[in-house]
N, C-alpha and C positions, 0 to 999 in steps of 0.2 A: 763201805768196808773200810776200817781203820787198821793201820799198821804202825807199830812202834820200831823205830831204829834206836839202838842204844850203842853209843860209842864208849869205849873203856879208857883206861888211864894212859896218858901221853899222847893220845890222839889229838888233843888240842894243840900239839905241837908240830902237826904235819905241815910240811912246806918248809919247815926250819930244820928238822931233825933227820939225819941219815937218809937224805934223798936218793942214794943208790939203792937203798932197800925199799923204802916206802914212797918214793916219788916226790914229785914237787907241788902237787895240788895240796891246798889247804884244807882243813876240815870244812871251812865255810864253802869252798869249791865244791867238795864232794856233797854237802848238804844240799847246795843248789842244783846239783845234777840229780840228786834224789828227789827233790821236790818237782823238778821238770819231768822226771820219769813217772811220778806218782800221778800227775795230770793225765799222762798218755794211758796209764793203767787204770785210771778212774779210782783210784784209792785216796783216802785221807791219810796223811803222814804226820806223825809226831816224831820228833828227834830230840834226844838227850844225850848228854856227855857228863862224865864224872871221872876224876881220878881216885875216888874212894869206893872201896868195894861194898860198904853197906848201902851207899846211895844206889849202886847198880842193883843190889838186892831188892831195895825198896822199889825201883822202878819196874822190875820183873813182877814182884808181888802184887802191884797195883795196876797190873796189865789186863785186868779182867774185860775191859771195853774194847779190846783189840783183838782182830782176827787172827794176827800172826805177829811174830816178833824178829827182827833182824838185829843180830848182836856181834859185834867184835869186842870180845872181852880183853883183848890185847894180852898183855902179861898174865892177867888172871886166868886166862885159858888153861895155863899149866898148873895153876896152884890153887883156885878157889873153889873148895867144896861147897862153900855157901852159894855161889852162884849156880853151880851145877845143881843143887838141890832146890834152889828157887825156881829154875826152869823146869825141872821134874814136877814141882808142886803145881804149877798153873797148867791149865788146861788148853794151851794155844800152842801151835807149831813153832819152833824156833828155827831160824836159819843162821848158823854160825859163818862169820866172814872174816877173813884176814887179808890184808894187802899183799903180804908176801907169802911165799910158800913155805909154810912152817915145817914141812918135811924134808926141805932142802937146806935148812938152817942148823943151828946148833941142835945137839942131841937132846937137851932138855926141852926144846921147843916141839919136839916130835909128838909128844903125848898131850892129848886134849881132854880135860876132864868134862868138857862141855859137849863134845861129839856124841857120846852115847845116849844123850837125852835130847840132842837136836834132830830135827827131820832131815838136816843135811849140813854139810860144809863146804864152803867155797873159798878157796885160798889161791894166791899167786898171781893174780890178774891186776894187781895194782887197785886203783880206785874203781875199776869195772867189777871187782869182786862185790862191791856194794850194789851195784846196779843189777848184777846177776843174783844177788841175794834178795833183792826187792822183787824182782820177777819171779824168783821161786817162791817167795812168801805169799806173793799175791795168788800164783797159781794154785798152791797147797790150800790157801784159805777158801778160794773158790770152789775147789773140789770137795773140800770137807763141809760146806754149807756154813759159812761165816755166821756167826751169832750176832755180829755187829754190823751188818749190812743195813 
C-alpha cells in the first residue's frame, strides 16, 4: 500500500521558524520519523513539499496510485479552494494534519476549507500530528480495501 505525504508552504523552514508554535524538529526530522513509522505499518511512503499552490494541486491530482493522502496544507488550509477541489476530485481518503492547534490560534486560522473534504483532521500535537495522521491514513486505506496494495 502506498501513501502520499504532502507538506505545504513554509514547512521547509521548520526548526528555524517560530519554534514556540511549530516546535524544533526540522522537516527532514519529521520525514525520517514518518519513514520509520511507515516501515512499522508496512506501507510505502512518498513525501513531497512545495511552497506553491499549483504544485500542491498537481501532487494531489497525480495521486491515483496511492491508497491515502496525508496533507498539511499549512496557510493554504484557510484560503485554497483549488486544493480543496483537488482533494474532492480524487477518490482517495485524505487526512489533514497541522502541527499547531489551528482552533486555538488567530481567528482566521479556525476555518479549514480542507476539513469538509478530508476523512479527518489532526492538529495540535506538534510533529506527532503527522505520525497520528499516517496511522489514520493507513487504517482508513486498509479498511476501504486499498487499490494500490
